[in-house]
C-alpha positions in Angstrom: 1.5 -5.4 -18.6 3.0 -8.8 -17.7 6.6 -9.5 -17.0 8.5 -12.7 -16.2 8.9 -11.5 -12.6 7.6 -8.8 -10.3 10.0 -6.1 -9.2 10.1 -5.3 -5.6 11.2 -1.7 -4.9 12.5 0.1 -1.9 13.3 3.8 -1.6 16.6 3.2 -3.4 14.5 3.4 -6.6 14.9 7.2 -6.4 18.7 7.1 -5.8 21.4 6.5 -3.2 20.2 9.5 -1.1 16.6 8.2 -0.9 16.6 6.2 2.3 13.3 6.8 4.2 11.8 10.0 2.7 11.6 11.4 -0.8 9.8 14.1 -2.7 9.6 14.4 -6.5 7.9 16.6 -9.2 5.6 14.7 -11.5 6.8 16.5 -14.5 8.9 14.1 -16.6 8.9 11.5 -13.7 8.8 8.5 -16.0 11.9 9.7 -17.8 13.8 9.8 -14.5 12.2 6.7 -13.0 11.0 4.4 -15.8 10.4 1.6 -13.4 7.3 3.3 -12.1 5.6 2.6 -15.5 6.0 -1.2 -14.9 3.9 -3.2 -12.4 5.9 -3.4 -9.2 5.7 -3.7 -5.5 7.1 -1.2 -3.1 7.9 -1.3 0.6 7.0 2.4 1.2 4.0 4.7 1.1 3.5 7.0 -1.9 1.2 10.0 -2.1 0.6 11.4 -5.6 -0.8 14.9 -5.7 -2.0 15.7 -9.1 -2.2 19.3 -10.3 -2.5 18.7 -14.0 -2.0 15.4 -15.8 -3.2 12.9 -18.3 -3.0 9.2 -17.8 -3.9 6.5 -15.2 -2.4 4.8 -12.2 -3.2 1.1 -11.5 -3.2 -0.1 -7.9 -3.8 -3.8 -7.5 -5.5 -3.8 -10.9 -7.8 -0.9 -9.9 -7.6 1.8 -12.6 -7.6 5.3 -11.3 -7.7 8.2 -13.7 -5.2 11.0 -13.2 -7.1 14.2 -12.8 -6.5 17.7 -11.5 -6.9 18.1 -7.7 -6.8 14.4 -7.0 -4.7 12.9 -4.3 -3.8 9.2 -4.6 -2.3 6.9 -2.0 -0.4 3.7 -2.7 0.2 1.5 0.4 3.2 -0.7 0.8 3.0 -4.2 -0.8 0.4 -3.2 -3.3 1.2 -3.6 -7.0 1.1 -0.4 -8.9 2.2 1.2 -12.1 1.5 4.6 -13.6 1.1 6.0 -17.1 1.5 9.8 -17.0 2.2 12.4 -19.6 5.6 14.1 -19.6 4.2 17.6 -19.0 2.2 16.6 -15.9 2.3 18.8 -12.9 2.1 17.8 -9.3 4.1 16.1 -6.5 5.0 12.6 -5.3 5.8 12.1 -1.6 7.3 8.8 -0.5 8.1 7.7 3.0 8.7 4.5 4.9 6.7 3.3 7.9 9.8 3.5 10.1 10.5 7.2 9.1 7.0 8.3 10.3 6.9 6.0 13.3 10.0 7.6 14.8 7.7 10.5 15.8 5.6 8.3 18.1 6.1 5.6 20.6 3.4 3.6 18.8 2.8 3.4 15.1 -0.3 5.5 14.4 -0.3 5.1 10.6 -2.9 2.4 11.0 -5.3 5.0 12.6 -5.7 6.9 9.3 -8.9 6.0 7.4 -7.3 6.4 4.0 -4.6 3.8 4.8 -7.0 1.0 5.7 -7.0 -2.1 3.5 -10.4 -1.5 2.0 -10.3 2.3 1.7 -10.7 4.0 -1.6 -7.1 4.9 -2.5 -7.8 8.5 -3.8 -9.8 11.6 -3.1 -10.7 14.6 -5.3 -10.3 18.0 -3.6 -12.3 21.2 -4.2 -10.6 24.5 -4.9 -10.4 25.6 -1.2 -9.1 22.2 -0.1 -6.4 21.9 -2.8 -5.1 25.5 -2.1 -4.5 24.5 1.5 -3.1 21.1 0.6 -0.6 22.6 -1.9 0.5 25.3 0.6 1.3 22.5 3.1 3.2 20.7 0.4 5.3 23.8 -0.3 6.6 23.7 3.2 7.6 20.1 2.8 9.2 20.7 -0.6 11.2 23.6 0.7 12.5 21.7 3.7 13.3 18.6 1.6 15.4 20.7 -0.8 17.2 22.9 1.7 18.0 20.1 4.2 18.6 22.4 7.2 19.4 21.5 10.7 17.4 18.6 12.1 15.7 18.2 8.7 14.5 14.7 9.5 12.6 15.9 12.5 11.1 18.8 10.6 10.1 16.6 7.7 8.4 14.2 10.1 6.5 17.1 11.6 5.3 18.4 8.2 4.4 14.8 7.1 2.4 14.4 10.3 0.4 17.6 9.4 -0.1 16.4 5.8 -1.4 13.1 6.9 -3.8 14.5 9.4 -5.0 17.0 6.9 -5.6 14.2 4.4 -7.5 12.4 7.2 -9.8 15.4 7.7 -10.5 15.6 3.9 -11.0 11.9 3.6 -13.2 11.5 6.6 -14.6 14.9 7.4 -17.5 13.7 9.6 -15.6 11.0 11.4 -14.2 11.3 14.8 -10.5 10.5 15.6 -10.1 6.8 16.0 -9.1 5.6 19.5 -7.7 2.1 18.9 -8.0 -0.4 21.7 -5.2 -2.8 22.5 -7.3 -5.5 20.8 -7.6 -3.5 17.6 -3.8 -2.9 17.7 -3.4 -6.6 18.0 -5.6 -7.3 14.9 -3.6 -4.7 12.9 -0.3 -6.3 13.9 -1.8 -9.7 13.0 -2.7 -8.4 9.5 0.8 -6.9 9.1 2.3 -10.3 10.1 0.2 -12.0 7.5 1.4 -9.7 4.8 5.0 -10.4 5.7 4.8 -14.2 6.5 1.9 -15.8 4.7 4.1 -17.8 2.3 5.7 -19.7 5.3 3.0 -19.4 7.9 -0.5 -20.4 6.8 -2.1 -21.4 10.1 -3.7 -19.1 12.8 -1.7 -21.0 15.4 1.5 -19.8 13.8 0.5 -16.2 14.3 -1.1 -16.7 17.7 2.2 -17.9 19.0 4.0 -14.7 17.7 1.2 -12.5 19.2 1.3 -14.5 22.5 -2.4 -15.3 22.5 -4.3 -18.5 22.1 -5.6 -19.5 18.6 -9.1 -19.4 19.9 -8.7 -15.9 21.3 -7.1 -14.7 18.1 -10.0 -16.1 16.1 -12.5 -14.4 18.4 -10.8 -11.0 18.1 -10.7 -11.3 14.3 -14.4 -12.3 14.1 -15.5 -9.5 16.3 -13.4 -6.8 14.7 -13.5 -7.7 11.0 -16.3 -10.2 10.7 -13.8 -12.8 9.4 -12.0 -15.6 11.2 -8.2 -15.6 11.5 -8.1 -18.3 8.9 -10.3 -16.2 6.5 -7.8 -13.3 6.8 -4.9 -15.5 6.0 -6.6 -17.2 3.0 -7.7 -13.8 1.7 -4.1 -12.5 1.6 -2.9 -15.7 -0.1 -5.6 -15.4 -2.8 -4.8 -11.7 -3.3 -1.1 -12.4 -3.8 -2.0 -15.3 -6.2 -4.2 -12.9 -8.2 -1.4 -10.4 -8.4 1.1 -12.9 -9.7 -1.5 -14.2 -12.2 -2.2 -10.8 -13.5 1.2 -9.1 -13.5 3.7 -11.9 -14.3 4.0 -14.7 -16.8 4.9 -17.2 -14.1 3.4 -20.6 -14.7 0.8 -22.0 -12.3 3.5 -24.3 -10.9 5.8 -21.4 -10.3 3.2 -19.4 -8.6 2.2 -22.3 -6.4 5.9 -22.7 -5.4 6.3 -19.0 -4.7 3.3 -19.0 -2.4 4.6 -21.9 -0.4 2.3 -24.7 -1.6 3.8 -28.2 -1.6 2.2 -29.1 -4.9 0.3 -27.4 -7.7 -2.8 -29.5 -7.4 -3.3 -28.3 -3.8 -2.8 -24.7 -4.9 -5.4 -25.0 -7.7 -7.9 -26.6 -5.4 -7.3 -23.9 -2.8 -7.6 -21.1 -5.3 -10.8 -22.4 -6.9 -12.4 -22.9 -3.5 -11.7 -19.3 -2.5 -12.2 -17.5 -5.8 -14.7 -19.8 -7.5 -12.5 -20.1 -10.6 -9.3 -21.9 -11.3 -6.0 -19.9 -11.6 -6.0 -20.3 -15.4 -9.6 -19.2 -15.7 -8.9 -16.1 -13.5 -5.9 -15.2 -15.7 -7.8 -15.5 -18.9 -10.9 -13.5 -17.7 -9.1 -10.8 -15.8 -6.1 -10.3 -18.1 
């Protein structure tokens, strides 16, 4: 589905009381929140737990079938939309990064395998796993609805358990990740790219913010990701361009302007060099 513009949503999508945490039944969810059916960006995490449903969810143009016992994760700044039948059963849990991070001195969300950029955004659980998962969700749902004393702290604790349980399911043979200061720096760099790539397109821009030299930033990126700092910046710009080409009716000129390019010819040249096709060719073939 293409629109003239791409909606960016915060937790207010679910109402005035939805500030940093929200939980919702999947039954009839599109009647209550029709915006979820349209391609949109969101600035929060969303976890769909499907008990019974028909339909699909699209995450950055990846089609994922809604099936029983499937857990689907949508990261902030991804483009998503969902088509789901009215009688579907399951839960949707949404939370902001700040809400979860209040539990820790450092933000450990980046330590979870299922939240990594290249991670598969869903997992299918077996009968034993889904029984335990749904039991944990019941505690969260009860606390969310009753809103007792210190409910924010309690919800953060339950959410912490849910995320670690999902990590166990997603990465059962893996060992807990111990992130070095250098890895934390790379993750912060990638987050800064997400937030600033329209205005800041050079590694030196980010090196200054991170208080490291451009050469050292480049070395860290190469050793940790296999890509240079410039590669990571260009990769994000291309991804955002592809999103706009697929999900909006913006002209190539308008997209170039939104991405901070001084002129459209430079944008077309840049895109073709990175994606091996022109923006128009990409839109026609991927539409």
